[in-house]
C-alpha positions as semicolon CSV with decimal commas, in nm:
position;residue;x (nm);y (nm);z (nm)
1;X;-1,155;2,501;-4,987
2;X;-1,039;2,295;-5,282
3;X;-0,781;2,437;-5,521
4;X;-1,043;2,560;-5,768
5;X;-1,222;2,756;-5,496
6;X;-0,889;2,892;-5,371
7;X;-0,797;2,996;-5,724
8;X;-1,117;3,198;-5,756
9;X;-1,067;3,342;-5,407
10;X;-0,723;3,475;-5,503
11;X;-0,841;3,600;-5,844
12;X;-1,118;3,794;-5,669
13;X;-0,865;3,954;-5,432
14;X;-0,639;4,056;-5,721
15;X;-0,935;4,204;-5,908
16;X;-1,050;4,389;-5,597
17;X;-0,711;4,558;-5,577
18;X;-0,722;4,650;-5,947
19;X;-0,434;4,438;-6,072
20;X;-0,444;4,395;-6,448
21;X;-0,395;4,116;-6,700
22;X;-0,483;3,846;-6,448
23;X;-0,400;3,507;-6,593
24;X;-0,468;3,178;-6,416
25;X;-0,374;2,837;-6,548
26;X;-0,443;2,490;-6,410
27;X;-0,114;2,300;-6,421
28;X;-0,228;1,992;-6,230
29;X;-0,135;1,760;-6,515
30;X;0,197;1,937;-6,589
31;X;0,376;1,962;-6,255
32;X;0,367;1,835;-5,900
33;X;0,470;2,181;-5,773
34;X;0,119;2,331;-5,774
35;X;-0,228;2,299;-5,919
36;X;-0,269;2,660;-6,030
37;X;-0,040;2,945;-6,125
38;X;-0,190;3,292;-6,110
39;X;-0,007;3,581;-6,277
40;X;-0,106;3,947;-6,244
41;X;0,041;4,287;-6,321
42;X;0,073;4,570;-6,069
43;X;0,105;4,931;-6,176
44;X;0,388;5,009;-5,936
45;X;0,617;4,848;-5,681
46;X;0,414;5,015;-5,407
47;X;0,092;4,861;-5,539
48;X;0,257;4,520;-5,571
49;X;0,375;4,528;-5,210
50;X;0,039;4,653;-5,085
51;X;-0,149;4,380;-5,273
52;X;0,087;4,118;-5,134
53;X;0,008;4,231;-4,779
54;X;-0,365;4,242;-4,857
55;X;-0,364;3,889;-4,999
56;X;-0,177;3,751;-4,699
57;X;-0,419;3,919;-4,458
58;X;-0,734;3,799;-4,637
59;X;-0,593;3,449;-4,687
60;X;-0,509;3,417;-4,317
61;X;-0,869;3,512;-4,235
62;X;-0,966;3,201;-4,435
63;X;-0,703;2,984;-4,267
64;X;-0,466;2,992;-4,566
65;X;-0,098;3,059;-4,502
66;X;0,196;3,101;-4,737
67;X;0,463;2,837;-4,733
68;X;0,693;3,095;-4,886
69;X;0,718;3,436;-5,043
70;X;0,990;3,606;-5,240
71;X;1,060;3,939;-5,402
72;X;0,873;4,164;-5,161
73;X;1,171;4,392;-5,094
74;X;1,210;4,506;-5,456
75;X;0,848;4,428;-5,548
76;X;0,917;4,384;-5,919
77;X;0,821;4,016;-5,909
78;X;0,655;3,889;-5,593
79;X;0,589;3,519;-5,556
80;X;0,340;3,392;-5,298
81;X;0,337;3,015;-5,251
82;X;0,017;2,872;-5,106
83;X;0,112;2,512;-5,184
84;X;-0,140;2,420;-5,449
85;X;-0,169;2,783;-5,565
86;X;0,129;2,999;-5,664
87;X;0,068;3,369;-5,722
88;X;0,307;3,586;-5,925
89;X;0,266;3,963;-5,901
90;X;0,477;4,141;-6,160
91;X;0,553;4,490;-6,273
92;X;0,486;4,515;-6,646
93;X;0,846;4,511;-6,769
94;X;0,936;4,205;-6,562
95;X;0,623;4,023;-6,670
96;X;0,697;4,093;-7,035
97;X;1,057;3,979;-6,991
98;X;0,989;3,650;-6,811
99;X;0,667;3,567;-7,000
100;X;0,558;3,287;-6,764
101;X;0,240;3,234;-6,963
102;X;0,452;3,084;-7,239
103;X;0,602;2,830;-6,998
104;X;0,262;2,699;-6,893
105;X;0,078;2,730;-7,224
106;X;-0,009;2,359;-7,219
107;X;-0,211;2,403;-6,899
108;X;-0,586;2,456;-6,885
109;X;-0,654;2,829;-6,887
110;X;-0,887;2,933;-6,605
111;X;-0,874;3,308;-6,667
112;X;-0,698;3,528;-6,918
């Protein structure tokens, strides 16, 4: 899968689990860290943790493995690093506070 197909794959998983305000931005021309950042909001820390586990399971079925993950214990801001795709799962207050969309506003919006 190329990064665009992976981006859609992860967006579909987030939508399936009813996360809200899914935002994906292509940052290929802005950073060497990743090609796409995906940001989504979970309704609770329990949902965030559950979605994280679901994403990892479904990704592994496709041969995709995280190179890192952070924030699962508190589940207020979970980061899943799939190399060219980085997924941020926030609770609403943390998402509003950090406002990552603002940081990557010069990227090409894939979904908002």
